C-alpha positions as CSV (number, residue, x, y, z in Angstrom):
1,M,56.4,-27.8,10.1
2,M,57.3,-30.8,7.8
3,K,56.1,-33.3,10.3
4,I,52.8,-31.6,10.6
5,K,52.3,-31.4,6.9
6,I,53.1,-35.1,6.5
7,L,50.7,-36.0,9.2
8,N,48.0,-33.9,7.6
9,K,48.6,-35.5,4.2
10,L,48.4,-39.0,5.7
11,F,45.3,-38.0,7.5
12,T,43.7,-36.7,4.4
13,I,44.5,-39.8,2.4
14,S,43.0,-42.0,5.1
15,T,39.9,-39.9,5.3
16,L,39.3,-40.1,1.5
17,A,39.8,-43.9,1.5
18,L,37.3,-44.2,4.3
19,L,34.7,-42.0,2.5
20,K,35.1,-44.1,-0.7
21,R,34.5,-47.3,1.3
22,I,31.4,-45.9,3.0
23,K,30.0,-44.9,-0.5
24,T,30.5,-48.4,-1.8
25,L,28.8,-50.0,1.2
26,L,25.8,-47.6,0.9
27,A,25.3,-48.3,-2.8
28,T,25.4,-52.0,-2.2
29,S,22.9,-51.8,0.7
30,L,20.5,-49.6,-1.2
31,T,20.5,-52.0,-4.2
32,T,19.8,-54.9,-1.9
33,L,17.0,-53.0,-0.2
34,F,15.4,-52.0,-3.5
35,L,15.5,-55.6,-4.9
36,G,14.0,-56.9,-1.6
37,L,11.2,-54.4,-1.7
38,S,10.4,-55.2,-5.4
39,S,10.0,-58.9,-4.6
40,L,7.6,-58.1,-1.7
41,F,5.7,-55.3,-3.5
42,P,6.2,-55.9,-7.2
43,Y,3.4,-53.5,-8.4
44,Q,4.5,-50.6,-6.3
45,A,8.1,-51.0,-7.4
46,F,7.7,-51.7,-11.1
47,S,4.1,-51.2,-12.4
48,T,2.4,-48.0,-13.4
49,T,-0.4,-47.0,-11.1
50,D,-4.0,-47.8,-12.1
51,S,-5.2,-44.5,-13.6
52,E,-8.8,-45.1,-12.6
53,S,-7.9,-44.6,-8.9
54,L,-6.7,-41.0,-9.5
55,P,-8.9,-37.9,-9.9
56,I,-9.2,-36.4,-13.4
57,I,-7.3,-33.2,-13.6
58,D,-8.5,-30.3,-15.8
59,T,-5.3,-29.3,-17.6
60,S,-7.0,-26.2,-19.1
61,A,-7.8,-24.6,-15.7
62,L,-5.4,-21.9,-14.4
63,V,-3.8,-22.7,-11.1
64,G,-3.3,-20.1,-8.4
65,S,-5.2,-17.0,-7.1
66,T,-5.2,-13.3,-7.6
67,T,-2.4,-11.7,-5.6
68,G,-3.5,-9.7,-2.5
69,A,-1.9,-8.4,0.7
70,L,-3.5,-7.8,4.1
71,S,-2.2,-5.2,6.6
72,I,-3.2,-3.2,9.6
73,G,-2.5,0.5,9.9
74,Q,-3.9,3.6,11.7
75,G,-6.6,1.6,13.4
76,A,-7.9,0.1,10.1
77,A,-7.7,-3.3,8.4
78,N,-6.3,-2.9,4.8
79,Y,-6.3,-5.3,1.9
80,A,-4.7,-4.5,-1.5
81,I,-4.9,-6.3,-4.8
82,P,-2.3,-5.0,-7.4
83,I,-3.5,-4.7,-11.0
84,T,-1.0,-6.5,-13.3
85,V,-0.3,-4.3,-16.4
86,P,2.0,-4.8,-19.4
87,P,5.5,-3.4,-18.8
88,G,6.4,0.1,-19.9
89,I,9.5,1.7,-21.3
90,S,12.2,2.2,-18.6
91,G,9.7,0.9,-16.1
92,M,7.2,3.7,-16.8
93,K,3.8,2.0,-16.2
94,P,0.7,2.8,-14.0
95,E,0.7,1.4,-10.5
96,L,-3.0,0.6,-9.9
97,S,-4.6,-1.4,-7.2
98,I,-7.9,-2.3,-5.7
99,N,-7.7,-1.3,-2.0
100,Y,-9.9,-2.1,1.0
101,N,-9.9,0.1,4.1
102,S,-12.3,-0.8,7.0
103,N,-12.8,2.9,7.8
104,S,-13.8,3.9,4.3
105,G,-17.4,4.6,3.3
106,N,-19.5,3.7,0.2
107,G,-17.4,4.7,-2.8
108,L,-16.6,3.9,-6.4
109,L,-16.2,0.1,-5.6
110,G,-18.8,-0.1,-2.8
111,V,-18.3,0.0,0.9
112,G,-14.7,0.1,2.0
113,F,-13.1,-0.4,-1.4
114,G,-11.4,2.1,-3.7
115,L,-9.1,2.4,-6.7
116,G,-5.5,3.1,-5.6
117,G,-2.6,4.5,-7.6
118,L,-4.3,7.8,-8.7
119,S,-3.3,11.3,-7.7
120,A,-5.1,14.7,-7.5
121,I,-4.8,18.2,-6.1
122,H,-8.0,19.5,-4.6
123,R,-9.3,22.5,-2.6
124,C,-9.3,22.0,1.1
125,S,-10.0,24.0,4.3
126,K,-7.8,26.1,6.5
127,T,-6.8,24.5,9.8
128,I,-5.9,26.0,13.2
129,A,-2.6,24.0,13.3
130,I,-1.3,25.6,10.0
131,D,-3.3,28.8,9.5
132,G,-4.3,29.7,13.0
133,V,-8.0,29.7,12.0
134,K,-10.5,27.1,11.0
135,G,-12.2,27.6,7.6
136,G,-14.1,25.8,4.9
137,V,-14.0,25.5,1.1
138,N,-15.7,28.5,-0.5
139,Y,-14.2,28.4,-4.0
140,D,-12.3,31.7,-3.4
141,D,-8.8,32.9,-2.4
142,N,-9.4,31.8,1.1
143,D,-9.3,28.1,0.1
144,R,-6.2,26.0,0.6
145,Y,-4.9,23.1,-1.4
146,C,-4.1,19.5,-0.7
147,L,-2.2,16.8,-2.7
148,D,-3.8,13.4,-2.2
149,G,-5.2,14.6,1.1
150,Q,-2.0,16.1,2.4
151,R,-1.9,19.9,2.9
152,L,0.3,21.9,0.6
153,I,2.2,24.7,2.3
154,A,3.2,27.8,0.1
155,I,6.9,28.6,0.4
156,S,6.9,31.3,-2.2
157,G,4.4,33.5,-4.1
158,Q,0.8,34.1,-3.1
159,N,-1.3,31.1,-2.2
160,G,-3.4,29.9,-5.2
161,K,-1.8,32.4,-7.6
162,S,0.3,31.8,-10.7
163,G,4.0,31.1,-9.9
164,S,3.4,30.0,-6.3
165,E,5.5,27.1,-5.0
166,Y,4.6,24.6,-2.3
167,R,5.8,21.7,-0.2
168,T,3.7,18.9,1.4
169,E,3.0,19.3,5.1
170,I,4.8,16.0,5.7
171,E,8.0,16.3,3.7
172,T,8.0,14.2,0.5
173,F,10.8,16.2,-1.2
174,S,8.5,17.1,-4.1
175,R,8.4,20.6,-5.6
176,V,4.9,21.6,-6.3
177,K,4.1,24.6,-8.5
178,F,0.9,26.3,-9.7
179,T,1.0,27.9,-13.1
180,G,-2.4,29.6,-12.8
181,N,-3.8,27.0,-15.2
182,H,-2.5,23.7,-13.9
183,W,-0.2,22.2,-11.3
184,T,3.2,20.4,-11.6
185,A,5.0,18.3,-9.0
186,E,8.6,17.3,-9.5
187,T,9.5,14.2,-7.4
188,K,12.8,13.2,-5.9
189,S,12.9,10.2,-8.3
190,G,13.0,12.6,-11.3
191,Q,9.4,12.2,-12.4
192,T,7.2,15.1,-13.2
193,F,3.4,15.0,-12.5
194,E,1.0,17.3,-14.3
195,Y,-2.4,18.0,-12.7
196,G,-5.3,19.6,-14.6
197,N,-3.3,20.3,-17.8
198,T,-6.1,18.9,-20.0
199,D,-9.8,19.9,-20.1
200,D,-11.0,16.5,-18.9
201,S,-8.6,16.6,-15.9
202,K,-9.9,20.0,-14.6
203,I,-12.9,19.0,-12.6
204,E,-15.2,22.0,-12.0
205,A,-17.5,22.6,-9.1
206,Q,-21.1,21.7,-10.2
207,G,-22.9,24.8,-11.4
208,K,-19.7,26.9,-11.3
209,S,-16.9,27.7,-13.7
210,I,-14.3,27.2,-10.9
211,V,-12.1,24.2,-10.7
212,R,-12.5,22.2,-7.5
213,L,-10.0,19.4,-8.3
214,W,-7.0,18.9,-10.6
215,A,-6.6,15.2,-11.5
216,V,-3.2,13.9,-12.6
217,N,-3.2,13.9,-16.4
218,K,0.4,13.0,-17.2
219,I,3.5,11.6,-15.6
220,T,6.9,11.8,-17.4
221,D,10.4,10.6,-16.5
222,A,13.8,12.2,-17.2
223,S,13.8,10.5,-20.7
224,N,10.4,11.9,-21.5
225,N,8.6,8.5,-21.3
226,A,5.0,9.3,-20.4
227,I,1.9,7.9,-18.8
228,N,-1.3,9.8,-19.8
229,Y,-4.6,9.7,-17.9
230,I,-8.0,10.3,-19.6
231,Y,-11.2,11.1,-17.6
232,N,-14.9,11.6,-18.2
233,E,-16.7,14.4,-16.3
234,D,-20.4,14.9,-15.8
235,K,-20.7,18.6,-15.0
236,T,-24.4,18.4,-14.1
237,K,-23.7,15.8,-11.4
238,G,-20.3,16.9,-10.2
239,E,-19.0,13.4,-10.9
240,Y,-15.9,12.3,-12.8
241,T,-14.4,8.8,-13.5
242,L,-11.0,7.6,-14.9
243,Q,-11.6,6.1,-18.4
244,R,-8.2,5.2,-19.7
245,I,-4.5,5.2,-19.1
246,N,-2.1,5.2,-22.1
247,Y,1.6,4.5,-21.9
248,G,3.7,3.6,-24.9
249,N,1.7,1.1,-27.0
250,N,-0.1,-0.1,-23.9
251,S,-3.2,0.9,-22.1
252,V,-5.5,0.3,-19.2
253,R,-9.3,0.8,-19.7
254,L,-12.0,1.0,-17.1
255,T,-15.8,0.5,-17.6
256,Y,-18.5,1.5,-15.2
257,A,-22.2,0.7,-14.6
258,D,-25.1,2.6,-13.1
259,R,-25.8,1.9,-9.5
260,N,-29.0,1.9,-7.4
261,D,-27.3,3.3,-4.3
262,T,-26.6,6.7,-5.7
263,H,-25.4,9.3,-3.2
264,T,-25.5,13.1,-3.2
265,S,-23.5,15.5,-1.1
266,Y,-22.6,19.2,-1.3
267,L,-19.4,21.2,-1.0
268,A,-19.9,25.0,-0.7
269,G,-23.3,24.7,-2.4
270,S,-22.1,22.6,-5.3
271,K,-23.5,19.1,-5.8
272,L,-21.3,16.0,-5.7
273,Q,-23.1,12.9,-7.0
274,Q,-22.0,9.3,-7.1
275,T,-24.0,7.4,-9.7
276,K,-21.4,5.0,-11.2
277,R,-19.7,1.9,-9.9
278,L,-16.5,0.3,-11.3
279,N,-17.4,-2.7,-13.4
280,N,-14.1,-4.1,-14.8
281,I,-10.5,-3.2,-15.6
282,I,-8.9,-4.4,-18.9
283,T,-5.2,-4.1,-19.7
284,Y,-4.0,-3.9,-23.4
285,A,-0.8,-4.3,-25.3
286,N,-0.8,-3.0,-28.8
287,D,-4.7,-2.9,-28.7
288,N,-4.8,-6.6,-27.8
289,S,-6.5,-7.3,-24.5
290,I,-4.2,-9.1,-22.1
291,R,-5.9,-9.3,-18.7
292,T,-9.3,-8.5,-17.3
293,Y,-10.5,-7.9,-13.7
294,D,-14.2,-8.4,-13.4
295,L,-16.0,-7.1,-10.3
296,E,-19.3,-8.4,-8.8
297,Y,-21.4,-6.6,-6.2
298,Q,-24.4,-7.1,-3.9
299,Y,-26.7,-4.6,-2.2
300,Y,-27.3,-4.7,1.5
301,G,-29.0,-2.7,4.2
302,T,-31.5,0.1,4.5
303,P,-30.7,2.4,2.7
304,K,-29.0,-0.1,0.3
305,K,-25.3,0.0,-0.1
306,S,-23.0,-1.7,-2.6
307,Q,-20.7,-4.4,-1.3
308,L,-18.0,-5.9,-3.5
309,T,-18.4,-9.7,-3.4
310,S,-15.8,-11.0,-5.9
311,I,-12.9,-10.2,-8.2
312,Q,-12.0,-12.5,-11.0
313,E,-8.8,-12.2,-13.0
314,C,-8.9,-13.6,-16.6
315,T,-6.5,-13.8,-19.5
316,N,-7.2,-12.8,-23.1
317,N,-8.0,-16.4,-24.1
318,G,-10.8,-16.7,-21.5
319,R,-8.9,-18.7,-18.9
320,C,-9.6,-17.4,-15.4
321,L,-8.2,-17.8,-12.0
322,P,-10.7,-18.8,-9.3
323,K,-12.7,-15.8,-8.0
324,T,-11.4,-13.9,-5.0
325,K,-14.5,-13.8,-2.9
326,F,-15.4,-11.4,0.0
327,R,-17.9,-12.5,2.6
328,W,-19.5,-9.7,4.6
329,N,-20.7,-9.8,8.2
330,N,-24.1,-8.1,7.7
331,E,-25.5,-8.6,11.1
332,E,-27.4,-5.5,12.3
333,A,-25.8,-3.7,15.2
334,S,-27.8,-4.1,18.4
335,F,-27.5,-4.4,22.1
336,G,-27.0,-7.7,23.8
337,V,-30.0,-9.7,24.9
338,N,-29.0,-10.0,28.5
339,G,-28.2,-6.8,30.4
340,K,-26.1,-6.4,33.6
341,Q,-26.5,-4.2,36.6
342,W,-23.3,-2.1,36.9
343,Q,-24.5,-0.1,39.9
344,S,-27.2,-0.5,42.5
345,N,-29.6,2.2,43.5
346,L,-27.7,4.9,45.2
347,G,-30.6,6.0,47.4
348,G,-31.3,9.6,48.2
349,N,-34.4,11.7,47.4
350,S,-33.3,12.8,43.9
351,N,-34.4,11.2,40.7
352,W,-31.0,11.2,39.0
353,K,-30.9,11.3,35.2
354,N,-28.1,11.1,32.7
355,R,-29.3,14.3,31.1
356,P,-30.7,17.5,32.6
357,T,-34.3,17.5,33.7
358,H,-36.8,20.4,33.3
359,G,-38.0,20.1,36.9
360,N,-35.2,20.6,39.4
361,G,-32.3,20.1,37.0
362,E,-30.8,17.3,39.0
363,S,-28.6,15.2,36.8
364,S,-25.6,12.9,36.5
365,M,-23.2,12.6,33.6
366,L,-21.3,9.8,32.0
367,I,-17.9,11.2,31.1
368,D,-14.3,10.0,31.2
369,I,-13.2,12.1,34.2
370,N,-9.8,10.5,34.9
371,G,-8.6,10.0,31.4
372,D,-8.4,6.1,31.4
373,G,-10.7,5.8,28.4
374,L,-13.8,4.6,30.4
375,P,-16.8,6.8,31.0
376,D,-17.3,7.5,34.7
377,R,-20.5,8.6,36.5
378,V,-20.4,12.2,37.8
379,F,-22.9,13.9,40.1
380,D,-23.3,17.5,41.2
381,Q,-24.1,16.4,44.7
382,N,-23.9,13.2,46.8
383,P,-26.7,11.0,45.3
384,K,-27.1,9.2,48.6
385,T,-27.2,12.1,51.1
386,G,-27.9,15.1,49.0
387,Q,-24.7,16.7,50.2
388,A,-23.6,19.5,47.9
389,G,-20.3,19.0,46.0
390,F,-18.8,17.2,43.1
391,F,-19.0,13.4,43.4
392,V,-17.4,10.8,41.0
393,Y,-18.0,7.1,40.7
394,L,-15.1,5.7,38.6
395,N,-15.7,3.1,35.9
396,T,-13.8,-0.2,36.7
397,G,-14.6,-1.8,33.4
398,N,-17.3,-4.0,34.8
399,G,-19.0,-1.6,37.2
400,F,-18.4,1.5,39.2
401,D,-16.4,2.0,42.4
402,N,-17.8,3.2,45.7
403,G,-17.6,6.9,44.8
404,K,-15.6,9.8,46.0
405,Q,-16.0,13.5,46.5
406,W,-13.7,15.3,44.1
407,Q,-14.7,18.8,45.0
408,S,-16.5,20.3,48.0
409,N,-19.5,22.6,47.8
410,L,-18.2,25.8,46.2
411,G,-20.9,27.9,47.9
412,G,-22.5,30.9,46.3
413,P,-26.1,31.4,45.6
414,G,-26.3,29.3,42.4
415,N,-27.7,25.8,42.1
416,W,-24.8,24.6,40.0
417,K,-25.4,21.8,37.6
418,N,-23.3,19.9,35.1
419,R,-25.5,20.9,32.2
420,P,-27.6,24.0,31.6
421,T,-31.0,24.2,33.4
422,H,-34.0,26.1,32.2
423,E,-34.8,27.3,35.7
424,N,-32.2,30.1,36.2
425,G,-29.6,29.3,33.5
426,E,-26.9,28.6,36.1
427,Y,-24.6,25.8,35.0
428,S,-21.1,24.4,34.8
429,M,-19.5,22.5,32.0
430,L,-17.1,19.6,31.9
431,I,-14.6,20.2,29.1
432,D,-10.8,19.8,28.5
433,I,-10.0,23.5,28.7
434,N,-6.2,23.1,28.8
435,G,-5.7,20.2,26.4
436,D,-4.2,17.7,28.9
437,G,-6.8,15.1,28.0
438,L,-8.8,15.5,31.3
439,P,-12.2,17.3,31.4
440,D,-12.0,20.5,33.6
441,R,-14.9,22.2,35.4
442,V,-15.8,25.5,33.7
443,F,-18.3,28.1,35.1
444,D,-19.8,31.1,33.5
445,R,-19.2,33.1,36.7
446,N,-17.4,32.7,40.0
447,P,-19.4,30.0,41.9
448,K,-18.3,31.4,45.2
449,T,-18.7,35.1,44.8
450,N,-21.1,35.3,41.8
451,Q,-18.6,37.5,40.0
452,T,-19.2,37.4,36.2
453,G,-16.6,35.9,33.9
454,L,-15.3,32.5,32.9
455,F,-13.9,30.5,35.8
456,V,-12.0,27.3,35.4
457,Y,-11.2,24.5,38.0
458,L,-8.5,22.3,36.3
459,N,-8.8,18.5,36.7
460,T,-5.9,17.0,38.6
461,G,-6.8,13.4,37.8
462,D,-8.2,12.7,41.2
């Protein structure tokens, strides 16, 4: 062991000496190189650069851009711009954002855009999956309730009655309760959300005294720090907008402008109008403005629709980041100029149509018969020979195959078609009757014996 230690010690000393020698040589070499370069290029080595050759920099301009994040989800393109707000006590501050979703319609911020970070409970319809029946909103005891679009399932009490308790369809571990006047939701993080516990957050159905939506009016944490939401409701139009959010000594204030592309819809006979468009968002600390988000729009199309074209973020001293601009592809949807023949004339005596005719009812259909996502061409007899039966030409993606008889003539007295005819009412339908994704052949009576009833021939895929 001693021998090894001595060798290690000697080795270490030799290594340190070597490193010291290398360091000295490097320092000497670099000094020589620098002095040599300075003699060859004296201005580059020792002189200041001529300032006239550099661009002038505006030191008052802000550098950077407004933060945003792009994502893809559920078949849609999404873009989110978080709104920066002053900090709150114990982290209690509103989490607002400007969100784009390519599947969204023309809303508060124009086509595709909306204001994120808000919450509400609203009346919604019964569904077969949950209730066994399909229903609509009628502003009565048959209505169901949804939290931010997610169905609330009653676990105790009577649905929509005071004292009832709910869970979300997809578990979020929140306890939702209805008091008869407003709603509360206790989250797993210890926060409590109140919905509709102020007059301005109870949004009534237009022309009725029944609440259709309970907007969040307050969020509190375990230490009783709170965020309060204030709304404006136009009862004649069925429209409401968020006006202000207060938390501690800070606030967020929103302003709106009238829009030319107003929209009117109806829910159970009550009008829902959209006449306002978000103009800007301003954040405050102790009543001093801190940050502003200004929104600009354009109108496009017939009828005209609002399109958000830019968002600019500015500080309270008027210094602004460059605008975040949105360029829209506003080309009108149309068919290509050059068509392509996918299938030649099949011959035969029949004048085949893609929809029923009122003469002899002969028809073909375009339907995905084999479940590959492509519409196939289906005939109720051989289009070339007139042979009775069920004939299918499968879509290959750039044409159709040579065709195949999927089902022979079923016999019987009827002239069976794929769609109803006005001659004798005899017909068959192609519909997925058993839910396997393939369209089955359904008759209103036995095509072989003419026995009345509903007869189904299940699709096997070939």
